[in-house]
DSSP file (Angstrom, degrees, kcal/mol; ACC not computed):
  #  RESIDUE AA STRUCTURE BP1 BP2  ACC     N-H-->O    O-->H-N    N-H-->O    O-->H-N    TCO  KAPPA ALPHA  PHI   PSI    X-CA   Y-CA   Z-CA
    1    1 A M              0   0    0      0, 0.0    12,-2.3     0, 0.0     2,-0.4   0.000 360.0 360.0 360.0 134.3    5.3  -21.5   11.6
    2    2 A T  E     -A   12   0A   0     10,-0.2     2,-0.5     2,-0.0    10,-0.2  -0.999 360.0-159.1-132.7 132.0    7.4  -23.3    9.0
    3    3 A V  E     -A   11   0A   0      8,-3.6     7,-3.1    -2,-0.4     8,-1.5  -0.951  13.8-164.6-110.9 129.1    7.4  -22.4    5.3
    4    4 A R  E     -A    9   0A   0     -2,-0.5     2,-0.6     5,-0.3     3,-0.1  -0.888  18.0-158.1-115.6 142.9    8.6  -25.0    2.9
    5    5 A Y  E >  S-A    8   0A   0      3,-2.8     3,-1.6    -2,-0.4     2,-0.4  -0.958  80.8 -40.5-114.5 108.7    9.7  -24.8   -0.7
    6    6 A G  T 3  S-     0   0    0     -2,-0.6    -2,-0.1     1,-0.2     0, 0.0  -0.650 125.9 -27.9  70.3-127.9    9.3  -28.3   -2.0
    7    7 A D  T 3  S+     0   0    0     -2,-0.4   126,-0.5    -3,-0.1    -1,-0.2   0.455 120.8  93.9 -95.7  -2.2   10.5  -30.5    0.8
    8    8 A S  E <  S-A    5   0A   0     -3,-1.6    -3,-2.8   124,-0.1     2,-0.4  -0.783  73.4-130.0 -99.8 129.7   13.0  -27.9    2.2
    9    9 A P  E     +A    4   0A   0      0, 0.0    -5,-0.3     0, 0.0     3,-0.1  -0.595  30.0 170.8 -68.8 128.7   12.1  -25.5    5.0
   10   10 A I  E     +     0   0A   0     -7,-3.1     2,-0.3     1,-0.4    -6,-0.2   0.537  64.3  19.4-116.5 -12.1   13.1  -22.0    3.9
   11   11 A S  E     +A    3   0A   0     -8,-1.5    -8,-3.6     2,-0.0    -1,-0.4  -0.973  62.3 168.8-156.4 143.5   11.6  -19.9    6.7
   12   12 A W  E     -A    2   0A   0     -2,-0.3     2,-0.3   -10,-0.2   -10,-0.2  -0.991   4.7-179.9-153.0 157.2   10.4  -20.6   10.2
   13   13 A Y        +     0   0    0    -12,-2.3     2,-0.3    -2,-0.3   101,-0.1  -0.962   8.0 175.4-158.9 140.5    9.4  -18.6   13.2
   14   14 A S        +     0   0    0     -2,-0.3     2,-0.3     2,-0.0   101,-0.0  -0.943  31.6 118.3-144.2 126.0    8.3  -19.4   16.7
   15   15 A G        -     0   0    0     -2,-0.3     2,-0.3   100,-0.0     3,-0.1  -0.985  63.2 -66.4-171.6 175.2    7.7  -16.6   19.2
   16   16 A I        -     0   0    0     -2,-0.3    -2,-0.0     1,-0.1     2,-0.0  -0.572  55.9-112.4 -76.3 133.5    5.2  -14.8   21.5
   17   17 A Q        -     0   0    0     -2,-0.3    -1,-0.1     1,-0.1     4,-0.1  -0.323  15.0-134.3 -64.6 149.7    2.5  -12.9   19.6
   18   18 A K  S    S+     0   0    0      2,-0.1     2,-0.3    -3,-0.1    -1,-0.1   0.397  84.5  61.6 -89.2   3.5    2.6   -9.2   19.9
   19   19 A V  S    S-     0   0    0      8,-0.1     2,-0.5     0, 0.0    -2,-0.1  -0.926  82.0-120.1-127.7 157.5   -1.1   -8.9   20.6
   20   20 A V        -     0   0    0     -2,-0.3     2,-0.3     2,-0.0    -2,-0.1  -0.809  31.9-163.1 -92.8 130.1   -3.3  -10.2   23.4
   21   21 A T        -     0   0    0     -2,-0.5     3,-0.1     1,-0.1    -4,-0.0  -0.794  21.0-142.5-114.9 160.5   -6.0  -12.4   22.2
   22   22 A Q  S    S+     0   0    0     -2,-0.3     2,-0.3     1,-0.1    -1,-0.1   0.456  80.6  17.4-103.4  -1.7   -9.2  -13.5   24.0
   23   23 A S  S  > S-     0   0    0      1,-0.1     4,-2.2     0, 0.0     5,-0.1  -0.984  75.5-109.3-157.9 165.2   -9.4  -17.2   22.7
   24   24 A S  H  > S+     0   0    0     -2,-0.3     4,-2.4     2,-0.2     5,-0.2   0.841 118.8  57.0 -68.9 -29.5   -7.3  -19.9   21.1
   25   25 A A  H  > S+     0   0    0      2,-0.2     4,-2.1     1,-0.2    -1,-0.2   0.918 108.0  46.3 -63.3 -43.9   -9.3  -19.4   17.9
   26   26 A E  H  > S+     0   0    0      2,-0.2     4,-2.4     1,-0.2     5,-0.2   0.901 111.4  51.5 -68.0 -41.5   -8.3  -15.7   17.8
   27   27 A A  H  X S+     0   0    0     -4,-2.2     4,-2.1     1,-0.2    -2,-0.2   0.918 111.4  48.2 -62.2 -40.3   -4.6  -16.5   18.6
   28   28 A E  H  X S+     0   0    0     -4,-2.4     4,-2.4     2,-0.2    -2,-0.2   0.872 108.9  53.5 -65.2 -36.3   -4.6  -19.1   15.7
   29   29 A Y  H  X S+     0   0    0     -4,-2.1     4,-2.0     2,-0.2    -2,-0.2   0.903 108.4  49.0 -65.0 -42.0   -6.3  -16.5   13.4
   30   30 A V  H  X S+     0   0    0     -4,-2.4     4,-2.4     2,-0.2    -1,-0.2   0.907 111.3  51.0 -60.5 -43.2   -3.5  -14.0   14.2
   31   31 A A  H  X S+     0   0    0     -4,-2.1     4,-2.6     1,-0.2    -2,-0.2   0.891 107.3  52.7 -65.3 -39.2   -1.0  -16.7   13.5
   32   32 A I  H  X S+     0   0    0     -4,-2.4     4,-2.5     1,-0.2    -1,-0.2   0.924 110.0  49.1 -59.5 -44.6   -2.6  -17.5   10.1
   33   33 A S  H  X S+     0   0    0     -4,-2.0     4,-2.1     2,-0.2    -2,-0.2   0.899 111.3  48.3 -62.5 -43.9   -2.4  -13.8    9.2
   34   34 A S  H  X S+     0   0    0     -4,-2.4     4,-2.0     2,-0.2    -1,-0.2   0.910 112.0  49.9 -62.4 -42.6    1.3  -13.6   10.2
   35   35 A A  H  X S+     0   0    0     -4,-2.6     4,-2.5     1,-0.2    -2,-0.2   0.909 109.5  52.1 -62.5 -41.9    2.0  -16.8    8.2
   36   36 A A  H  X S+     0   0    0     -4,-2.5     4,-2.5     2,-0.2    -1,-0.2   0.882 106.8  52.4 -64.0 -39.8    0.2  -15.3    5.2
   37   37 A N  H  X S+     0   0    0     -4,-2.1     4,-1.9     2,-0.2    -1,-0.2   0.910 110.8  47.6 -62.7 -41.0    2.3  -12.1    5.3
   38   38 A E  H  X S+     0   0    0     -4,-2.0     4,-2.7     1,-0.2    -2,-0.2   0.912 111.1  52.0 -66.9 -41.0    5.5  -14.2    5.3
   39   39 A V  H  X S+     0   0    0     -4,-2.5     4,-2.7     2,-0.2     5,-0.2   0.923 108.3  50.0 -60.4 -43.9    4.2  -16.3    2.4
   40   40 A V  H  X S+     0   0    0     -4,-2.5     4,-1.9     2,-0.2    -1,-0.2   0.912 111.4  49.8 -61.3 -41.5    3.4  -13.2    0.3
   41   41 A Y  H  X S+     0   0    0     -4,-1.9     4,-2.0     1,-0.2    -2,-0.2   0.942 112.9  45.8 -61.3 -48.7    6.9  -11.8    1.0
   42   42 A L  H  X S+     0   0    0     -4,-2.7     4,-2.6     1,-0.2    -2,-0.2   0.855 109.5  54.6 -68.5 -32.9    8.5  -15.2    0.0
   43   43 A R  H  X S+     0   0    0     -4,-2.7     4,-2.3    -5,-0.2    10,-0.2   0.889 108.6  50.2 -64.4 -35.9    6.3  -15.4   -3.2
   44   44 A N  H  X S+     0   0    0     -4,-1.9     4,-2.2     2,-0.2    -2,-0.2   0.870 109.0  50.9 -70.7 -35.4    7.5  -11.9   -4.1
   45   45 A V  H  X S+     0   0    0     -4,-2.0     4,-1.9     2,-0.2    -2,-0.2   0.938 110.6  49.1 -65.4 -43.8   11.1  -13.0   -3.6
   46   46 A L  H  <>S+     0   0    0     -4,-2.6     5,-3.4     1,-0.2    -2,-0.2   0.903 109.3  52.2 -61.9 -40.4   10.6  -16.1   -5.8
   47   47 A T  H ><5S+     0   0    0     -4,-2.3     3,-2.0     3,-0.2    -1,-0.2   0.928 107.8  51.5 -59.1 -44.1    9.0  -13.9   -8.5
   48   48 A F  H 3<5S+     0   0    0     -4,-2.2    -1,-0.2     1,-0.3    -2,-0.2   0.862 107.6  52.8 -60.8 -34.8   12.1  -11.6   -8.3
   49   49 A L  T 3<5S-     0   0    0     -4,-1.9    -1,-0.3    -5,-0.1    -2,-0.2   0.253 124.1-108.1 -82.7  13.1   14.2  -14.7   -8.8
   50   50 A T  T < 5S+     0   0    0     -3,-2.0    -3,-0.2    -5,-0.1    -2,-0.1   0.802  92.2 113.2  60.3  34.6   12.1  -15.6  -11.9
   51   51 A L      < -     0   0    0     -5,-3.4    -4,-0.2    -6,-0.2    -3,-0.1  -0.467  49.0-176.5-123.9  58.6   10.4  -18.5  -10.1
   52   52 A P        -     0   0    0      0, 0.0     2,-0.6     0, 0.0    -8,-0.1  -0.249  22.3-131.1 -62.8 145.6    6.8  -17.1   -9.9
   53   53 A Q        +     0   0    0    -10,-0.2     4,-0.1     1,-0.2    -6,-0.0  -0.858  24.0 179.4 -96.8 121.2    4.2  -19.2   -8.1
   54   54 A H        +     0   0    0     -2,-0.6     2,-0.2     2,-0.1    -1,-0.2   0.804  62.3  64.4 -93.6 -32.5    1.0  -19.7  -10.0
   55   55 A D  S    S-     0   0    0      1,-0.1     2,-0.0    43,-0.0    42,-0.0  -0.577  96.7 -92.3 -91.5 156.3   -0.9  -21.8   -7.6
   56   56 A A        -     0   0    0     -2,-0.2     2,-0.5    43,-0.1    43,-0.3  -0.333  39.4-119.7 -62.3 143.1   -2.1  -20.6   -4.1
   57   57 A T  E     -b   99   0B   0     41,-2.5    43,-2.2    -4,-0.1     2,-0.3  -0.772  29.4-127.1 -87.4 129.4    0.3  -21.4   -1.3
   58   58 A V  E     -b  100   0B   0     -2,-0.5     2,-0.5    41,-0.2    43,-0.2  -0.606  18.1-163.1 -82.0 132.4   -1.4  -23.7    1.2
   59   59 A I  E     -b  101   0B   0     41,-2.7    43,-2.3    -2,-0.3     2,-0.4  -0.976  15.4-146.0-110.9 116.0   -1.4  -22.6    4.9
   60   60 A Y  E     +b  102   0B   0     -2,-0.5     2,-0.3    41,-0.2    43,-0.2  -0.681  22.2 175.3 -88.7 135.2   -2.2  -25.6    7.1
   61   61 A E  E     -b  103   0B   0     41,-2.6    43,-2.1    -2,-0.4    45,-0.0  -0.995  25.8-162.4-139.6 140.9   -4.2  -24.9   10.3
   62   62 A D        +     0   0    0     -2,-0.3     2,-0.7    41,-0.2    44,-0.2   0.383  67.6  91.2-106.4   5.3   -5.6  -27.2   12.9
   63   63 A N     >  -     0   0    0      1,-0.2     4,-1.9   -38,-0.1     5,-0.2  -0.873  59.3-160.2-103.0 112.5   -8.2  -24.8   14.5
   64   64 A G  H  > S+     0   0    0     -2,-0.7     4,-2.4     1,-0.2    -1,-0.2   0.881  88.5  51.5 -56.6 -42.7  -11.5  -25.0   12.9
   65   65 A A  H  > S+     0   0    0      1,-0.2     4,-2.6     2,-0.2    -1,-0.2   0.897 108.9  51.1 -66.9 -37.2  -12.9  -21.7   14.1
   66   66 A A  H  > S+     0   0    0      2,-0.2     4,-1.8     1,-0.2    -1,-0.2   0.879 109.1  52.0 -63.5 -38.3   -9.8  -19.9   12.8
   67   67 A I  H  X S+     0   0    0     -4,-1.9     4,-0.8     2,-0.2    -2,-0.2   0.942 110.3  47.8 -63.0 -49.1  -10.2  -21.5    9.4
   68   68 A V  H >X S+     0   0    0     -4,-2.4     4,-1.9     1,-0.2     3,-1.2   0.935 111.5  50.4 -58.9 -46.6  -13.8  -20.4    9.2
   69   69 A W  H 3< S+     0   0    0     -4,-2.6    -1,-0.2     1,-0.3    -2,-0.2   0.846 106.2  56.5 -60.8 -33.2  -12.9  -16.9   10.2
   70   70 A S  H 3< S+     0   0    0     -4,-1.8    -1,-0.3     1,-0.2    -2,-0.2   0.665 116.2  35.6 -75.5 -14.2  -10.2  -16.8    7.6
   71   71 A K  H << S+     0   0    0     -3,-1.2     2,-0.4    -4,-0.8    -2,-0.2   0.701 112.3  53.2-109.2 -23.5  -12.7  -17.6    4.8
   72   72 A H    ><  -     0   0    0     -4,-1.9     3,-0.7    -5,-0.1    -1,-0.2  -0.964  54.6-157.7-127.6 126.1  -16.0  -15.9    5.7
   73   73 A Y  T 3  S+     0   0    0     -2,-0.4    -1,-0.1     1,-0.2    -4,-0.0   0.849  99.8  39.7 -64.7 -36.3  -16.6  -12.2    6.6
   74   74 A S  T >  S+     0   0    0      2,-0.1     3,-1.1     3,-0.0     2,-0.3   0.369  81.3 132.1 -99.6   5.7  -19.8  -13.0    8.4
   75   75 A A  T <  S-     0   0    0     -3,-0.7     5,-0.1     1,-0.3     4,-0.1  -0.417  91.6 -27.4 -66.4 118.7  -18.6  -16.2   10.2
   76   76 A D  T >> S-     0   0    0     -2,-0.3     3,-2.0     1,-0.1     4,-1.0   0.869  77.5-179.2  47.2  48.7  -19.6  -15.9   13.9
   77   77 A H  H X> S+     0   0    0     -3,-1.1     4,-1.9     1,-0.3     3,-0.5   0.801  71.8  62.7 -52.9 -35.6  -19.4  -12.2   13.8
   78   78 A S  H 34 S+     0   0    0      1,-0.2    -1,-0.3     2,-0.2     4,-0.1   0.794 109.2  40.9 -64.0 -26.3  -20.2  -11.8   17.6
   79   79 A R  H <4 S+     0   0    0     -3,-2.0    -1,-0.2     1,-0.1    -2,-0.2   0.618 125.1  34.3 -95.2 -13.2  -17.1  -13.7   18.5
   80   80 A S  H X< S+     0   0    0     -4,-1.0     3,-1.8    -3,-0.5    -2,-0.2   0.426  83.6  98.3-120.3  -3.1  -14.7  -12.1   16.0
   81   81 A K  T 3< S+     0   0    0     -4,-1.9    -3,-0.1     1,-0.3    -1,-0.1   0.758  82.5  56.6 -65.0 -20.9  -15.9   -8.5   15.6
   82   82 A H  T 3  S+     0   0    0     -5,-0.1    -1,-0.3    -4,-0.1     2,-0.1   0.582  79.2 114.9 -83.7  -8.9  -13.3   -7.2   18.1
   83   83 A V  S <  S-     0   0    0     -3,-1.8     5,-0.1     1,-0.1    -3,-0.1  -0.420  80.2-103.5 -65.7 132.2  -10.4   -8.6   16.0
   84   84 A D    >   -     0   0    0     -2,-0.1     3,-1.8     1,-0.1     4,-0.3  -0.280  25.7-123.8 -59.6 137.6   -8.2   -5.8   14.5
   85   85 A V  G >  S+     0   0    0      1,-0.3     3,-2.1     2,-0.2     4,-0.3   0.782 103.8  71.7 -56.8 -33.2   -8.9   -5.3   10.8
   86   86 A R  G >  S+     0   0    0      1,-0.3     3,-0.8     2,-0.2    -1,-0.3   0.751  92.4  58.0 -59.2 -23.7   -5.2   -5.8    9.8
   87   87 A Y  G X  S+     0   0    0     -3,-1.8     3,-0.8     1,-0.2    -1,-0.3   0.610  91.5  70.5 -83.8 -11.6   -5.7   -9.6   10.6
   88   88 A H  G X>  +     0   0    0     -3,-2.1     3,-1.7    -4,-0.3     4,-0.8   0.491  68.2  94.3 -81.3  -3.2   -8.5   -9.9    8.0
   89   89 A R  H <>  +     0   0    0     -3,-0.8     4,-2.3     1,-0.3    -1,-0.2   0.788  69.9  73.4 -59.6 -24.0   -6.1   -9.4    5.1
   90   90 A I  H <> S+     0   0    0     -3,-0.8     4,-1.8     1,-0.2    -1,-0.3   0.840  90.8  57.6 -57.8 -32.9   -6.0  -13.2    5.0
   91   91 A R  H <> S+     0   0    0     -3,-1.7     4,-2.2     2,-0.2    -1,-0.2   0.926 107.8  45.0 -64.2 -44.9   -9.5  -13.2    3.5
   92   92 A Q  H  X S+     0   0    0     -4,-0.8     4,-2.5     1,-0.2    -2,-0.2   0.894 110.2  55.4 -66.9 -39.1   -8.4  -10.9    0.6
   93   93 A L  H  <>S+     0   0    0     -4,-2.3     5,-2.4     1,-0.2     6,-1.0   0.881 109.5  46.6 -61.7 -38.0   -5.3  -13.0    0.0
   94   94 A Q  H ><5S+     0   0    0     -4,-1.8     3,-1.0    -5,-0.2    -1,-0.2   0.908 111.2  50.8 -70.7 -40.7   -7.4  -16.1   -0.4
   95   95 A E  H 3<5S+     0   0    0     -4,-2.2    -2,-0.2     1,-0.3    -1,-0.2   0.889 110.3  50.8 -62.5 -37.1   -9.9  -14.4   -2.7
   96   96 A D  T 3<5S-     0   0    0     -4,-2.5    -1,-0.3    -5,-0.1    -2,-0.2   0.553 115.9-117.1 -79.3  -6.5   -6.9  -13.2   -4.9
   97   97 A G  T < 5S+     0   0    0     -3,-1.0    -3,-0.2    -4,-0.4    -2,-0.1   0.706  82.0 117.2  80.8  20.6   -5.5  -16.8   -5.0
   98   98 A H  S   <S+     0   0    0     -5,-2.4   -41,-2.5     1,-0.2     2,-0.3   0.841  81.1  12.2 -85.6 -35.8   -2.3  -16.1   -3.2
   99   99 A V  E     -b   57   0B   0     -6,-1.0     2,-0.3   -43,-0.3    -2,-0.3  -0.911  58.5-158.6-135.7 162.4   -2.9  -18.4   -0.3
  100  100 A R  E     -b   58   0B   0    -43,-2.2   -41,-2.7    -2,-0.3     2,-0.5  -0.954  14.9-143.6-144.2 123.4   -5.4  -21.1    0.7
  101  101 A V  E     -b   59   0B   0     -2,-0.3     2,-0.3   -43,-0.2   -41,-0.2  -0.771  25.8-179.4 -90.8 128.2   -6.1  -22.1    4.3
  102  102 A E  E     -b   60   0B   0    -43,-2.3   -41,-2.6    -2,-0.5     2,-0.3  -0.932  29.9-106.7-128.2 150.3   -6.7  -25.8    4.8
  103  103 A K  E     -b   61   0B   0     -2,-0.3     2,-0.4   -43,-0.2   -41,-0.2  -0.550  32.7-171.8 -75.8 134.4   -7.4  -28.0    7.7
  104  104 A V        -     0   0    0    -43,-2.1     5,-0.1    -2,-0.3     2,-0.1  -0.991  29.6-111.7-123.0 137.1   -4.6  -30.3    9.0
  105  105 A D    >   -     0   0    0     -2,-0.4     3,-2.2     1,-0.1     4,-0.3  -0.415  28.3-120.5 -62.7 140.3   -5.1  -32.9   11.6
  106  106 A T  G >  S+     0   0    0      1,-0.3     3,-1.1     2,-0.2    -1,-0.1   0.809 112.0  63.0 -55.2 -30.7   -3.4  -32.0   14.8
  107  107 A R  G 3  S+     0   0    0      1,-0.2    -1,-0.3     3,-0.0    -2,-0.0   0.742 109.1  41.4 -66.2 -20.7   -1.3  -35.2   14.6
  108  108 A Y  G <  S+     0   0    0     -3,-2.2     2,-1.1     4,-0.0    -1,-0.2   0.256  80.0 120.9-111.4  11.0    0.2  -33.9   11.3
  109  109 A N    X   -     0   0    0     -3,-1.1     3,-1.9    -4,-0.3    17,-0.1  -0.659  44.7-166.5 -79.7  99.4    0.7  -30.2   12.3
  110  110 A N  T 3  S+     0   0    0     -2,-1.1    -1,-0.2     1,-0.3     4,-0.2   0.472  79.9  70.1 -71.6  -0.5    4.5  -29.8   11.9
  111  111 A A  T >> S+     0   0    0      1,-0.2     3,-1.5     2,-0.1     4,-0.7   0.647  75.6  87.5 -86.0 -12.7    4.4  -26.5   13.8
  112  112 A D  H X> S+     0   0    0     -3,-1.9     4,-1.9     1,-0.3     3,-1.5   0.863  78.3  59.6 -58.2 -40.9    3.7  -28.3   17.1
  113  113 A P  H 34 S+     0   0    0      0, 0.0    -1,-0.3     0, 0.0    -2,-0.1   0.796 105.6  51.8 -61.0 -21.1    7.4  -29.0   18.0
  114  114 A F  H <4 S+     0   0    0     -3,-1.5    -2,-0.2    -4,-0.2     3,-0.1   0.681 119.7  31.9 -81.0 -17.4    7.9  -25.3   18.0
  115  115 A T  H << S+     0   0    0     -3,-1.5     2,-0.3    -4,-0.7    -3,-0.1   0.555 118.1  20.8-120.8 -10.5    5.0  -24.5   20.3
  116  116 A K  S  < S-     0   0    0     -4,-1.9     2,-0.3     0, 0.0    -1,-0.2  -0.991  76.4 -94.1-156.8 160.7    4.5  -27.3   22.8
  117  117 A A        -     0   0    0     -2,-0.3    -3,-0.1    -3,-0.1    -5,-0.0  -0.630  46.4-170.8 -78.3 138.4    6.1  -30.3   24.5
  118  118 A L        -     0   0    0     -2,-0.3     2,-0.0    -5,-0.1    -1,-0.0  -0.897  31.1 -92.1-127.7 156.3    5.3  -33.5   22.7
  119  119 A P     >  -     0   0    0      0, 0.0     4,-2.6     0, 0.0     3,-0.4  -0.384  47.9-108.7 -61.1 151.0    5.8  -37.2   23.4
  120  120 A R  H  > S+     0   0    0      1,-0.2     4,-2.9     2,-0.2     5,-0.2   0.885 116.9  52.5 -51.9 -47.9    9.2  -38.4   22.0
  121  121 A A  H  > S+     0   0    0      1,-0.2     4,-2.1     2,-0.2    -1,-0.2   0.893 111.9  45.2 -59.5 -41.7    7.6  -40.4   19.2
  122  122 A D  H  > S+     0   0    0     -3,-0.4     4,-2.4     2,-0.2    -1,-0.2   0.914 113.4  50.6 -69.3 -42.1    5.5  -37.4   17.9
  123  123 A F  H  X S+     0   0    0     -4,-2.6     4,-2.5     1,-0.2    -2,-0.2   0.940 111.6  47.3 -60.3 -46.4    8.5  -35.0   18.2
  124  124 A E  H  X S+     0   0    0     -4,-2.9     4,-2.7    -5,-0.2    -1,-0.2   0.889 110.8  52.4 -65.0 -39.4   10.7  -37.3   16.2
  125  125 A R  H  X S+     0   0    0     -4,-2.1     4,-1.8    -5,-0.2    -1,-0.2   0.927 112.2  44.7 -60.4 -45.0    8.0  -37.8   13.6
  126  126 A H  H  X S+     0   0    0     -4,-2.4     4,-2.7     2,-0.2    -2,-0.2   0.914 114.2  48.7 -66.1 -43.8    7.6  -34.1   13.1
  127  127 A I  H  X S+     0   0    0     -4,-2.5     4,-2.6     1,-0.2    -2,-0.2   0.922 109.9  51.9 -63.8 -43.6   11.3  -33.4   13.0
  128  128 A N  H  < S+     0   0    0     -4,-2.7    -1,-0.2     1,-0.2    -2,-0.2   0.879 111.8  47.7 -60.3 -37.8   11.8  -36.2   10.5
  129  129 A T  H >< S+     0   0    0     -4,-1.8     3,-1.0    -5,-0.2    -2,-0.2   0.925 114.4  45.4 -66.2 -45.8    9.1  -34.7    8.3
  130  130 A L  H 3< S+     0   0    0     -4,-2.7     3,-0.3     1,-0.2    -2,-0.2   0.818 121.4  37.5 -68.1 -30.1   10.6  -31.2    8.6
  131  131 A M  T >X S+     0   0    0     -4,-2.6     3,-2.4    -5,-0.2     4,-0.6   0.127  76.7 120.1-108.2  21.3   14.1  -32.3    8.0
  132  132 A S  G X4  +     0   0    0     -3,-1.0     3,-0.8     1,-0.3    -1,-0.2   0.775  67.0  67.2 -60.0 -26.9   13.4  -35.0    5.3
  133  133 A W  G 34 S+     0   0    0   -126,-0.5    -1,-0.3    -3,-0.3  -125,-0.1   0.685 100.0  51.1 -67.2 -16.8   15.5  -33.1    2.8
  134  134 A L  G <4 S+     0   0    0     -3,-2.4    -1,-0.2     2,-0.1    -2,-0.2   0.639  89.7  95.3 -91.4 -16.7   18.6  -34.0    5.0
  135  135 A L  S << S-     0   0    0     -3,-0.8     2,-0.1    -4,-0.6    -7,-0.0  -0.514  81.4-113.1 -79.6 140.9   17.9  -37.7    5.2
  136  136 A P              0   0    0      0, 0.0    -1,-0.1     0, 0.0    -2,-0.1  -0.391 360.0 360.0 -67.6 149.0   19.7  -40.0    2.7
  137  137 A E              0   0    0     -2,-0.1    -2,-0.0     0, 0.0     0, 0.0   0.448 360.0 360.0 -87.0 360.0   17.3  -41.8    0.3
């Protein structure tokens, strides 16, 4: 997970999830929930610094099932009914306009260098995007 303010990364995290999940969609859903919690915290910090955010903060996700689960209470209930209630907070945060989960193509998912081995060209492209604020213009 990487949180950016403008072009600058201000928060990042990569680690093992503290819960056992039964599918990649569920693991991604838990990750969306964790990212949303971090976003809410950072939005509160910015408000305290008199920089309130009026638009929803976009959380990019490449797993289609996790995106659907994050937006709809009844989506594929048979596959998601065992998910702990605390992870469903993402739905309320979207309804309240604090965050918005959007699809990102896997090729442009800048969290990938933190979670998997990539071909050199892909790794360098992601790092250049993440660190663009350091590059001379």
